[in-house]
C-alpha positions, -999 to 999 in steps of 0.1 A, spaced: -150 -11 -78 -164 -35 -54 -134 -55 -43 -126 -53 -4 -88 -54 -10 -91 -23 -34 -112 -6 -9 -89 -13 20 -59 -3 -2 -76 31 -10 -81 36 28 -44 29 32 -35 55 6 -57 81 24 -41 72 57 -6 75 42 -13 110 26 -25 121 59 6 108 78 31 122 54 18 157 60 39 155 92 71 145 77 101 168 75 100 191 46 137 177 37 120 144 28 97 159 3 117 148 -28 127 115 -13 107 96 13 75 115 8 75 110 -30 84 73 -26 55 68 0 31 85 -23 41 64 -53 41 31 -34 9 38 -16 -10 46 -49 4 16 -66 -14 -7 -44 -51 0 -54 -39 11 -89 -25 -25 -97 -55 -41 -81 -79 -21 -102 -59 -26 -134 -55 -63 -127 -92 -68 -121 -100 -56 -157 -77 -82 -172 -91 -111 -191 -74 -139 -173 -67 -150 -138 -30 -153 -146 -28 -115 -157 -48 -104 -126 -23 -125 -104 6 -106 -120 -9 -73 -110 -19 -86 -74 19 -95 -73 29 -60 -80 4 -45 -55 18 -68 -29 53 -58 -39 43 -21 -34 26 -29 0 60 -45 12 79 -14 -2 55 10 17 59 -11 49 97 -6 47 94 31 40 71 34 71 97 15 91 123 41 78 100 68 94 97 49 128 135 45 130 139 82 124 109 90 148 92 109 118 56 121 121 29 114 145 33 80 162 -3 71 164 -7 77 126 24 57 117 12 28 138 -22 30 120 -5 31 87 17 1 96 -11 -19 109 -34 -14 77 -3 -21 55 1 -55 71 -38 -60 68 -38 -52 31 -7 -73 25 -24 -103 42 -56 -97 21 -38 -94 -13 -19 -125 -5 -50 -145 5 -69 -133 -24 -42 -141 -48 -39 -176 -34 -78 -181 -36 -80 -168 -71 -70 -202 -86 -93 -222 -64 
């Protein structure tokens, strides 16, 4: 896939997977699972949407990817409040999440131009 938003979201997923290795084991079936799912959902929905026939369908998948990015951001903020994991890794995750959010929003807006 050649879309930059997909590549960046894949980088984000890799970064999140690295970060969650440092979270407490007690979060395995709660926050860790949620973060895995939401981070994977972003590039998955971008990829699936890019294969749709119409821009309208693609927009719907981009909206889902954006929602997942905001969900991930909230989960990362939970970690920040609880002082979970390595702070520098968390900061990188939060920064890249915001970058991906902006990229998806901009791409979605420009899709109809």
